[in-house]
N, C-alpha and C positions, 0 to 999 in steps of 0.2 A: 097624707099619702106621699107627698113630695119629699117630706123629711125622712120617711121610712125608706123610700127608694134611694135617697142619697146615702143613708146609713148602710144599706145593703151594698151599694157600689163601693163605699169606703172599705167595708170588710172584704169584699171581693178583690180589691186592690192589694190588700195584704196577702191574700191567697196567691195572687199572681206573683207577688214579689218574692215568695219563697221558692219558686220554681228552680230546680237544680241546686238548691242549697245543700252543701256537703254535710252529711251527718254520719258520725260513727256511733254505732250502738254496740255495747258490750254488756254481757251478763248471762243470766240463766236462761238459755234457750231450751224449749221443750216442744213436744208434739202434742197437739190436741186431737183426740180421736172421738168421733161422734158415731154412735151406733143407734140407728132408728129401727124400732121394732113395733110389731102389733101384738096385742094381748087381748084375748077374749075369754080366758078361763084360768082357773087356779090349778096348780099341780096337786097330785094326790099326796105327795110326801110332806107337804107343808103349806101353810096359807101364804103361798107365794105365786105371783103371776107366771104363766107360761109364755115366753116371748118367742116370736118368730121374726128373725132378723130380716129387714127389708132393704136397708141401705146403710152404707158406711162411708164416712168422709173423714179426711184428715186435714189439719191446718196447722200453721206455725203458731206456737204459743209462747208466752212469756216475753223475753227479750226479742225473740224471733218475730213475734207478732207486732211488737213496737216497730221493728225495722220494716216490716211489711206495710204498716200504716204510714210510716214516713215516706216510703216509695209510692204508695197509692195516693198520697196527698201531693205528690209532685217533687219531693226532695230526692236527693241522691243518697241512698242508704247503703251503708256497709255494715255487715254484722260480723263481730269477732266474738266467738264463744266456743267452749269445749263441747264437742258432740261425740257421742259414742259411735264406734265402728260397728253398727248393728242395723237391723231393718228399719227401726224407728228413725235412726239417723239418716238413712237413705231417703226415707219419705220426707224428712225435714228439709234435706237439700233440694228435693223436687219442689217443695212448697216455696222455698226462697227463690229458686230459678224462675218459677211461674210468675212470681210477684215482681221480678226485676230488681231484687236485692242483690248487691254484690256479696257473694258468699265467701267470707274469709274465715269460716269456722275451722277449728282445729280438731281433727279426729283423735280420740283418746281410746286406744285399744284397751279392752278390759273394763271399760267404764260404760254404763248403760246411759242411753239418752233418756232423760226424764219424759214420761208420757202421762197424760191425764185422759183416761178412757171414760166416757160417759155413755150410759145406756138409757135410752128414752123410750117411752111408750106414749104415743100421742105427742103432747108438748111438755110432758112431765119427765124430769130427770129422776129415774128410779134409783140409780146408784152411780158412784164414781170410783174408779180404781186408779190409784196413783202408783207409778213405778219410778225408780230412780232414787238412790240412797244419798241424802245430803252428807252422810258421814263418809261417803266414798271419795276421799280427798284426792286432789290431783297429785300425781307423782311429780318429782322435781323436774324431770324432763318435760312433762306436760306443761308445767308452769313456764318453763323457759320458752317453749314453742308458742305459748299463748302471748307472752311478752313480745316475742319477735313478730307475731302476727299484728299485735297492737301497733308496734313501731312502723311496720310496713304499710298497714292500712291507713295510718295517719298521713304518711307522706304520699301515698297513692291518691288519697282524697284531695290533698292540697294541690298536687300536680294537675289532677283532672279539673280542678276548679280554678286554674290559672293563678295559683298562689293564695286563693281565699282561705282564711283560717277556718278550719272545720268546726262543727258543733259536736259535742259529746253527750251521749245519753247512757247512763249507767242504770241497769236493771238488776237489782240484787234481791232475789227472793229466797235466799238462804239455802240454795241447792248446791253450794260448794264450788261454783264457777269463778268466784272472786276471792281467792285466798289472800292472806295478808301481803305477800309480795306483789300481787297485782294491784291491790288497793294502794300500796305504797308507791308504785310506779305511776298510777293515775294522779295521786296527790302531787307527786314531784313534777309531773308533766302538765299540771293544770294550766299553765300559761300558753300551752300549745293549742288550746281550744278557746274559741271566743265565747260561746255559750255552753254551759254545762247543766244538764238536767239529771236529777237523781230520783229514782223510785226504788225504795229499799224497805224491806220489812223491818230491819233494824237500823234506824237512821244514826244511832250513836256510833256506829262503826265508821261513819263517813264525815265526821266533823271537820277534819283537816282539808276536805276537798273544796270548801267554799263554793258550793254550787250556785248557779244562777237561780234555779228553781227546784224545789222539792215538791212531790205530790203524794204525801202520805194519806192513807185512809184514816178514818176517824179513830179506829183501834190503834193504828201505828202511831198516830199523833199522841193519843192518850198514854200509850205505853212509854213513849219518849219522855213526856212530862213526869210520869210516875217515877221513872228511873232517875231523872234529874233531881226530883225532890228527895228521893231516897238517898242519893249521894250527898246531898247537902244537909240531910237530917232536918228538913223543915217541912211543914205542911203547906200545901197549895190551897188557897181559899179563893172561892169565887163568890164574894159577897156583893149584895146589891149596893149601888151607890146611894148616898143620901138622897131621899126623895124619889127614888126609882120605884116603879111598880113591880112588886114581887112576881106578878103574873107574867112578866116579860121573859122570864127564863129561870134557870136553876139558881138556887140560893147559895150553893157552895160546892166547891170541889175539894175533897179531902183525900189524902193519900195514906193508906195503911201500910201493912208490912210489905216490904219489897223482897224480891228473890234473894235468898241467902241471908235474910235477917230474921232473927228470932221474934216470936210474938211476945209482947209484954205480958206479964202475969195478969190473969184475970180476963184476958181477951180471947176471942176465938179466931180460928183460921179457916181458910177454905178446906183444909184437909181434916178438920175436926168434925167428927160425925155429929157432935152436938152443936156445931156452929152454924154454918151457912144454910142456904136454902137447899131444897131437894135437888136442884140442878147444879149444885156446886158453886153457885154465885153468891157472894157475900151480901147480906142485907146491908143497906146503907148505914154506915157508922163512921165514927171518927176515932181512929185508933192511933195512939202515939207511936212514933217510930222507935224501934230498939236500936242497939248498937250493931254495926256490921260485924258479922262473924265469918262471912264467906264471900265468894265472888258475887258481884252484882253486874247488871247490865245485859246478861244473857237471857234469851227467851226461855220461858218455862212451859211445860206441856199445858195446853189449853189456854195459853195467854192471849191467843188471837181472838178468843170469844168475847163478844160484847153483847151483853144481855140487858134488856129493859126489866126493871123490877118495879114493885109497887111504889117505891119512893125514890126511884132514880135509876142510875145506870152503873154497871160495874164491869171492870175488866178483870177476869180471873187471873190469879197468879201474881198480881201486883198489889191487890187490895185497893185499887183505885175505885172510889165510889163518888157518886154525885147525888147529893140530897136535893130534892125538888119539892119540899114540903109545901111551898107556897103555890105550886102550879099543878097541872094535870100530868106532869111527866117532864122529861128532859127534852129541850129543844137543842139538838146537837149542833145546829148552825150557830145558835147564840153562844153555846159553850166554845165552839171552835173560834168564833170571832174574838172572844175575850182572851184567847190564848195565842193569837197570831204573833204578837211581838215576842213572846217567850219562845215559840217554835222557831222563829227566825234566829233568835239568839243562840238556841241550842244546836241548830243545824248549820249556822253560818251562811244561810241562803239569803239572797236578795228577795226572793219571792217564795211564799209558802201557799200551796193550794191543797186544802184539806178536802178530799173527796168524800161525799156522803152517799155514795151509790145512787139509789133512786131519788134521793132528795137533792141532787145536784152537788154543789161545791161552795166552799168559802175560800176566797183568795185574798192575800194581803201582801203588800210591798213595803218599801221603805217609807212611804208617806203615811203609813199607819191606818189608812182608810180601807176597811174590809169591803170586798165585792162579793155579792151573793148571786149565784146562778142556780137555776132550777132545771129539773129534768122531769120526764114523764114516767111514772111507775110502769114497769113491764115485768113479765115473768122472768125468773132468775135465769132460765135457759137462753133468754135473749140478750142478757147483759154480759156474758162471758167475753172478756177482752175489751170492754168499753173503756176501761181505764187506760189501756194501751193507746186507743185512738185519742183519748183526752191528752195523754202525755205527748204523743207525736205532734198534735196540732198546737199545743201550748209551746212546745220546744221550737217548732218551725216559726211560729209567730214572734216569739221573743228573739230568735236568731235573726229575723228580718227587721228587728228594731221596732216592732209594733208596740204601742202603748199598752200597759198592763190590762186596762179594762177591755181593750180590743182582743188581746191574746186570750183572756179568760172567756170572753164571749165566743170566740171561734172554737176554743177547746171544748166548751160545753156543747156547742152545736155539733161538733164532730162526734162526740160521744153519744149524743141523743139520737142522731139520725142513723146510727149503726145498729140500733137495738130493735129493728122491726121484725126480726125473724130469729129462729133458733140457730146457733152456731157461734163460731169465734168471730168477734166483731172486727171489721175492717172498714174504714171510712175512705172512700175514693175522692179525689179532687173534684171529679164530675158531680158526685153527690153533694159535696159541700157547696159548689157553685149553684147547683139546682136549688138547694135550700135557700140560697140568697137570690133566687130568681134571675140568675145570670147563666146564659147558655154555656155548656161545657166547652164548646169550641171558642168561646169568647173569654179570654183571660182577663177578668177584672171588670170590664165595662162594655156596654154595647159599642160596636165600632162607630156607627152613625150616631152622633150626638147633636143636641141643639145648642145654639150659641149661649143661651142662658145657663146651660149645664157646665160650660167649660171651666168656669172658675173653681167649682167644687172638685171636678175631675182632676184638673191639673194640680190642685192643692193636695189631693190624695197621692198622686204620683210623687210630688215633691216630698211629702212626709215620708214616703218610702225610699227617699234618696235617689230618685231617678231624674235624669236630665231630659229636657224636652226639645225635640227638633220640630221646627214649623216650616211649612212651605205652602204655597197657594198657586192656583191656576184654574184654567177652564177644563183641561183634560177632556176635550170634546170627543176625539177618536183615540181611544187608548191604544198605544203601540209600543214596540220594544224599547224605543227611546225613553218613553215615560217610565217603564218598568225599571230600566237600568238606573235612571235618574233617581227614582224613589228608593231603590235599594241602596244606592250610594248615600242618599240623605239619611236613611235609617241607620247606617253604620256610624254616623257622627254623634249618636247619642243613644239613650236607653229606649226611647219611644218616638214615633213619628206621628205628628198631627198634620193632616192635609186639609186645607181650606179650599173649597170649590166655589167658583163663581156661579150664581144662580142663572137661570135662563135669561132673565132681563138684563143682568149685568153683562153676560156674554154678548147679547145683541148690541148693547151700547158700545162695547169695546171692539167688536169684530164685524158688525154689520147685520142687516136684517136676515141674511140667509144662514146665520149661525145662532145657536149651536145646531149641529147635525143631530146629536143625541140629547134628549131631555135630561134634566139634572138627576131624575130618579135613576135612569140607566147609568149615568156617569158615576154616581156615588156607589151604586151596587158593584160595579166592576172594581172600583178603587178599594172598597171594603173587603173584596175577596182576595186582595193581595196580602200575603203573609207579612210583608215588610211594613204595612200600614196599620197603625194601632187605632187611630181615631180619624173620622171624617166629619167635617162640619161645613154646612152651606152658608154663604154670606151674600147679602143682596147688594152691598155697596160695590163701587168700582175699585176701591182700595181695601186691603185687609188691615188697615191701620187700627181700627177698633178692636179687632180680634188680637192683634199683636199686643195692644195695651192690656187686654185681659189675660192672655197667655204668658206674656213676658218670657219668650222662648230663650233657652240657653244658646241655641243655634238657629239662625234664620237662613234658609237655603233658597237660592234662585238658580235657574238654569241659564247658561250662557258662557261665552269665552271672553267676557270683559271683567275688569277688576271689581271687587266688592264695592268700591267707593262710588261706582256708577249706579248701584241699586237704589231706587228712590226711597225705600223703607230703611236704608242703612242707618241714618241718623237716629231715627226713633228706636231701632233695635239696640243700638249702642247706648243710647241714653237710659234704656231699661236694664242695662247690664249684660246684654247678649252679644254674640259675635255673628258676623255675616260671612257666608260662604257661597261661592258660585261654582257650579259644576259644569264641566265641558259638555259639548253636544256630541251626539252620535251621528256620523255622516249619513245623509240620505234618509233620516228618520224625522219626520215632522208631520203634524196634522195637516198643515196646508198642502204639503206635497202629496199626501195620501188622497185628500179631497180633489186635488187637481188631476191626479191620475184617474180617479173614478169618473170625473166629469169628461175627461178626454176620451175615455173608453166608451162612454155613453153617446158622445157626439161624433166619434170617429176622428176627432182632431188630435194632433200630436200634443203631448204634455209639454209645458214650457220648461220643466225641470228646475223647480225652485231649489235654491240652496237651503240646506237644513238649518233651522234656527236654533239648534240645540235640542236637548231632550224635551220635546213638546214646547219649543220656544218659537215665538215670532221674533223679528229683528228688534222689537221693543223690549225684549227680555221677559215677556209674559209667557208662561206656559200656555200652549194652544189647546 
C-alpha cells in the first residue's frame, strides 16, 4: 500500500509540474453536436423509430477538443484553426471561451465549420450526420491569415510564459485545415517548439516534422506501414522467432496491392466481385506487389476500416492482411509492439503511441522497450474524444520532461476516466488528481507530510526540475510577520517546505508556558497558506536531520544578521545549498503579541518588546 501511495504521489507531481505549460494546438477544429431523444414507437412510413428530441448539447471537437483538454488539465492552451463564419463556428467559439482556451481561430467566410451531429435514443447512437467538405480548400488569403495567426500565437505564448519555449500539437484529420504551405511552415519552424505532438490520419504527410510523439490509431499505423512497404516494393513479414510459441500472436503481416498499383495476374482485389468477402474485406492472403502505375500514399475510400476476419485482420484499400493461422485471431497489441521501431523510423518520432481504443495503447520510445496500457471497454458513445484526452495528457507529461512510462500511464488514465458518460470526452485536472487519490486543491502531494515521506517527495520534485526552499520554526501564533516571511521565502525557489517544532520541542526551547497553540493547530494554519507547499513536524530541537534528508537548494532564516551567523549554515553549504536571511517586520512578533494579550488580561502595561523579525526571537529562531 505504501508503494502504491508513493507511486500516486509521483504521478501527481508530474500533473502539478505541467501547470501553466504553454501549448499551441493547430489543426482541424470542429463542433460536436449531441441530440438526445426518446423513442417508443416506429413510424408508419418505414421500419424506423419515431424520435422526440429532449436535449441538445454542443462541444468542441477535433483539434478544438484537444485544446480544451489541455486547458482542463492545467496547461495554457491556444488554438489556431480555420473556422467558418457560421452558426456552428459561433457555437465553437463559445465552447472555447467556456473552457478557458485562448481562441486564435481564423474566420473563413464561405467555408463551413465541420460538424458531427449524433442522434441518440437512450444510450445508443442511431445515426451521425457529418458536414464540412474536406475538398473545400483554403483560399490563398485564408492560408496567409492562418500563418499570421500561427506566428502571433507562438510569440504570444512565449511572452506569457516568460520566455518559455512553447509546445506544439498538430491535429490533422484530413479536413483541409493544414494545406501544404501550413505544413511547410510548421516543419521550417520546428525549432521554435520544445515538444511537438502529432495526431494525423495520414502520417506520411508529416515525416519532415520530426515530432516528439505521434499517436496513431491501429488503422492509421497499419496504413502507414502498408504504404511504406508498397513504396519499397517489399513484403512486410511478422514471423515468429525461433522457438517462440505461435499462440503468442499473429504469424505474419503481409502487404498486398497498394493504392494506385495494379493487381498481379491471377490475384483478386477488393473491388473484384469474385474476390474478397461479402463486406469488401480481403480474405487473408499473400499477394505479390505489382509495379507502380499511379500515385501512392493517398487515402482511398474505405481505407479507414479495420475488420476482423476468420484468419486475421485486413485494412481495405491497401491489401494489408494479417494471417493468424496459429492463433484464435489477431492480438493487435502484439502486432503493434512488433512494429514500433518501424513506425518510429517512418514518422521520425521519438515516441510512438499506437492507440487501440477500448484495448488501451502500446507505446515505444528510443529504448525499444514497448509499454502496454489497458482500458475498460465502454459503449462507443462514451469514448468520443477519449483520444484527445490521451493526446493532451501525453503531450503535457512529455513537455514536463516526465519519463516515458509515466507519460504513458498518465495519458491512459486521462483517457480512461473520461469515458464514464455519453458525450465528448474532457479530462479535468481535478479528475486526474482524484483518480490518484490527491485532493484537487492539493497540487501533487498532501501539504502535511511525515518525516519518512520527505525523501520520496523531494526526489519527485527534483525529478521535475524544481528547486526546494526549506525553513523551520515554532510558528506558535501565526501573524502577518510570519506570512510575509514565508511569502518571501517561497519566492526564492519553486516550492517551500516548512518544518515545525513539535510541542515538546517548543517547550524545551521557549519554556513551559509555550506553545500557546498545539502543533495540530499550528500546522493547519500553515498548510492553509498558498505560499506553503509542504509542512512537516519534527521532534528534535534542531532541524539538522531534516536538512540532511531534504538537502535544500535554499535554506531560509528570519533575522537581520548575516547568513554566516545561522547555526545550520555550514551543514547547508556542505550539502550544496545556499543560506538566506530575511529581514524582520517592525512590531510583528509572537512574543510581542503574547505580551499584549497578557497585559490586557492583567491590566498591566505591555513592556513593548522589540520585534525579533518575522516570527523571530533574538536567537534567530522563528517564534
